[in-house]
N, C-alpha and C positions, 0 to 999 in steps of 0.2 A: 504494500500500500504506500503510495506516494503522498506526502503532505505538502501542499502548496506553500510557497514562501509568503510571509505576511505582507510584504510590499515588493513591488518591482521598482527599484530606484533607477531613474533615468540619468540623473546628474547630481553631483554634489561639488560645490566649489566655494572658495573664499577669496574676496578681492578687497584691497585697500580702498577706502573712501576718504581721500585726502590723507592727512597725517593723524587724524583723530579717531578713526573708526574702521572696522572691517565688516563687510557685508557677507553674510553667509546665505547661500542660495542652494536649493535643491528642488528636484521635481520627481514625482512618482507617476508611473503609467497605470498602476493599479494598487489597491490596498485592500487587505482582508483582515478584519478584526484588529485594526491598527488603533491603539489607544493614544499614543503620544510619541513625539520626537523630543530627544534631549540633545542639545548641542554641548559637546564637551571640548575643553581646551587644555593644552599642556605646554610646558616650556621644554620638555625633554622626552616625550613619547612614553614616559613611564608613570608619571603622576598626573592623572586626569582629574579635572574638576568640571562639574556640571555648571554651565553658565546661563542656560535658558531651557525652558520646556515649552513646547507648542503642541496643541492637540492635533491628533491625526484625524483623518476623514472617516475612520471606522471602516466602512466598506465602499469601495469605488472602483469603477472600471474606466474612469476618465483620467486624463493627464491633469495633475494638480501641481502648481508651482508654489513653493514656500520661500520666504525670506525673513531674515532677522538681522539686526545690526548690533554688533558688539561695540558699544561705546567706550569700553575701557580695555582696548587690546594691549597685549604685552609688548614691551620693547624687544627688539631683536627678533630671533626666530621663534615662532610658536607653531603649534600643531592643532588642527581641528579635526573632529570626527563627529559623526551623527549616530546617535543611539536610537533605535526604533524599539518600542515596547508594545507588545500585543495586549489585548484585553485580559489574557490569562497570566500576564506578568513576564512572559518570555521575551528576551531581548536579543537583537542582532545589531552589529555595528558596521558602518561604512568603512571605506578605505580612509587612511589618514591623509590630510592635506596640509602641507607645510606652507607657512606664510612668513615673510620678513617685514618688520616695521622698523625703519630707520629714519629718524626725523630729518637728518641732514641729507641723505642720499636720495630719498623719495624714488625708489625704483619699483616699477610694476612689471610683472611678467604675467601675461594672460594668453590663453587660458592656462590655469595651473591647478590640476594636472593637465598635461597636453598630450596630443597624439602625434600628428605629423608636423605641426608647426606651432610656434608661439611668437608673440610680439613683446618687445621690451620698450618701455617708456621710462625716462629718467631725467632727473635734473643734473646728473653728472655731466662734466664736460665731455665733449666729443673725444673719442679715443677708443682703444681696444677693450673689449670684454672677452673673458675666456670662459669656455664651457668646460667644466671639470667633471670627471666621474666621481663615484663615491669614495675613491681612494685619493682624490685630489690630483689626478693625472689629467692633462689636457686632452680634450676630445675634439679633434679637428682643428682647423685654423682659427685664429682670433676673429672675433665678430667686431665689426667697426660701427660705433655709434655715429649717426649723422643727425644733427639737430635733435639730439636726445632720444633717438629712436633706432631700433634695429628689428629685423625679422629673422627668426631662427628656423632653419630647416632641420627638423628632428626625425625625418622619415627613415634615416639609416640607423638610428639608435635603437638598441634593445630597451625594453621597458626597465625602469629603475629610477633611482634618485640621482640627480645631477645638481651641480651648483654653478652659478654664474659669479665670476669675480672680476672686478675692475682692475686696471693696472695700478691703482693706488693701494699699496700694501696695508694701509690702515683700514681699508674698507672690508667689511664682513662679507662672506659669500652669501648669495641668495639661493635658496633651494628651488629646484624645478623637478617635479615628478613627471616622468614620461611613461604613458601606458602603452 
């Protein structure tokens, strides 16, 4: 006997809204006995805190879009995930989404997680950005910012966690998840 999943999650993402907030968005294609969603945040992927709860639709076969704004995001790198809880108390979790909030550098990478491509927008001066694998090794040639923007071709990369680093050694790396 097969038990259907409580929800069919179409998307889950987090994006900076200026320097003061993070917008958490997700959508479902269907929901069955879905009581609620809990947005969880962590600074280290080990210690999670629930920062918001929103009611689920219960039962639905229509696409439903959800959004919530984190008005007190963490500085530096933080991680978000979505916890879904059924009416019987059973829970499942989404993939983890990394986000960087740096007041001075104001870098945005979207979408994040990404598949074949991503866009970078930043207040950093024009110059090279480097895409690094999880071990800090360069992946491909430098990416050149022009007018604070760059487009990334990710189609040849295997799924995993990557990082963007500017040529400024004081700058922290920004995580980029590739599916």
